[in-house]
VOGU-3710 file (C-alpha; in Angstrom, 3 decimals, decimal comma):
1> msleyedcik> 0,059/-0,005/-0,138  1,302/3,374/-1,011  2,122/6,209/1,672  0,005/8,569/-0,205  -2,966/6,092/-0,137  -2,462/5,366/3,501  -2,343/8,921/4,284  -5,520/9,423/2,393  -7,267/6,701/4,679  -5,693/8,236/7,826
11> rgkikpfsrg> -7,114/11,701/6,800  -10,610/10,210/6,119  -10,374/11,263/2,352  -10,887/7,617/1,468  -13,725/5,880/3,716  -15,821/2,641/3,820  -18,975/3,026/2,226  -21,212/0,026/2,545  -23,832/0,909/-0,247  -20,880/1,303/-2,761
21> ktlapkeiea> -21,069/-2,114/-4,505  -24,931/-1,431/-5,163  -24,059/2,159/-6,562  -21,128/1,073/-8,795  -23,136/-0,076/-11,902  -25,243/3,266/-11,782  -21,885/5,457/-11,420  -20,284/3,686/-14,291  -23,751/4,311/-16,295  -23,540/7,906/-15,397
31> afsdlerark> -19,822/8,068/-16,551  -20,698/6,738/-20,007  -23,460/9,213/-20,179  -21,174/12,228/-19,256  -18,810/10,864/-22,016  -21,433/10,939/-24,722  -22,423/14,305/-23,553  -18,760/15,490/-23,888  -18,714/14,099/-27,491  -21,593/15,811/-28,423
41> tyrdkdykwa> -20,082/19,035/-27,040  -16,850/18,393/-28,708  -18,931/18,119/-32,038  -20,207/21,565/-31,133  -16,600/22,720/-31,112  -16,943/23,869/-27,419  -13,508/22,310/-26,382  -13,353/24,201/-23,193  -16,654/22,428/-21,888  -15,999/19,264/-23,466
51> tiqiyysmfh> -12,632/18,933/-21,701  -14,264/19,588/-18,368  -17,006/16,986/-19,201  -14,413/14,381/-20,090  -12,654/14,620/-16,683  -15,735/14,379/-15,017  -16,842/11,144/-16,849  -13,483/9,779/-15,919  -13,949/10,943/-12,321  -17,235/8,980/-12,125
61> garallyikn> -15,613/5,911/-13,752  -12,796/5,905/-11,084  -15,281/6,725/-8,304  -17,096/3,566/-9,567  -14,080/1,349/-9,124  -13,894/2,648/-5,595  -17,618/1,929/-4,937  -17,125/-1,630/-6,051  -14,701/-2,074/-3,472  -17,269/-0,406/-0,763
71> lrehshfcli> -15,009/2,704/-0,664  -15,770/6,518/-1,224  -13,613/9,297/-1,954  -13,496/12,903/-0,483  -10,598/14,213/-2,360  -9,925/13,966/-6,365  -6,321/13,352/-5,248  -6,877/10,706/-3,100  -9,189/8,978/-5,674  -6,402/9,095/-8,123
81> saiktlyvdt> -4,019/7,673/-5,290  -6,630/4,813/-4,500  -6,989/3,805/-8,059  -3,348/3,496/-8,275  -2,875/1,287/-5,308  -6,075/-0,704/-5,808  -6,012/-1,369/-9,599  -2,562/-0,214/-11,123  -0,232/-1,618/-8,529  -2,348/-4,967/-8,836
91> rqlpirlleg> -2,028/-5,036/-12,593  -5,907/-4,728/-13,114  -5,552/-1,508/-15,042  -2,602/-0,171/-17,016  -0,897/2,779/-15,620  -1,192/4,572/-18,857  -5,090/4,866/-18,317  -4,510/6,257/-14,644  -2,019/8,762/-16,222  -4,753/9,577/-18,399
101> vqeaknlred> -7,060/10,433/-15,484  -4,125/12,685/-14,310  -3,810/14,356/-17,412  -7,703/14,819/-17,614  -7,561/16,405/-14,157  -4,831/18,677/-15,118  -6,373/19,889/-18,254  -9,765/20,322/-16,696  -8,275/22,586/-14,131  -6,450/24,402/-16,950
111> adyynrwske> -9,777/24,856/-18,820  -11,881/25,665/-15,584  -9,351/27,885/-13,720  -7,103/29,551/-16,386  -9,444/29,396/-19,630  -6,791/27,543/-21,306  -7,754/24,408/-23,643  -7,163/22,823/-27,063  -8,983/20,962/-29,559  -6,013/18,492/-29,695
121> gcnrllklae> -5,955/17,886/-26,020  -9,764/17,514/-25,858  -9,600/14,988/-28,529  -6,702/12,930/-27,045  -8,925/12,946/-23,622  -11,917/11,562/-25,646  -9,934/8,548/-26,623  -8,334/8,082/-23,235  -11,799/8,224/-21,581  -13,239/5,719/-23,641
131> dflnqaasii> -10,489/3,136/-22,950  -10,451/4,028/-19,291  -14,419/3,801/-18,749  -14,083/0,268/-21,070  -11,569/-1,142/-18,852  -13,309/-0,071/-15,468  -16,671/-1,363/-16,708  -15,020/-4,682/-17,217  -13,409/-4,636/-13,877  -16,676/-3,848/-12,156
141> kall> -18,616/-6,463/-13,971  -16,057/-9,061/-13,055  -16,555/-7,862/-9,303  -20,286/-7,880/-9,219
//
């Protein structure tokens, strides 16, 4: 277990969540729905908003991966740390997909807080998000 993940647990940023496993399917469904809306927004050439939507689709996909383990996050940083410990370190999820979530988080912050975004970055995130959500859905299905 990584020190970051342990610290997140100690600080109460990752907590047990007894209803998690029952909510995981709805959470991954919401993630796919958010991704579809992001695709429409991308087609409408609103790359800033699409970038934000893509991150939140990935966020909900990652949250579903925590829910299936009856855990809940109270920090975006700790969510990423938990996914690394629970899924990447155990070789259930490739590191490139977790790096994609981190990149999406960074690009979302750039778009949201600094009004910086690009069509290319948004397009790259669309592909990463689809891969991430498909992998997350497979993991969740196997654990149900």
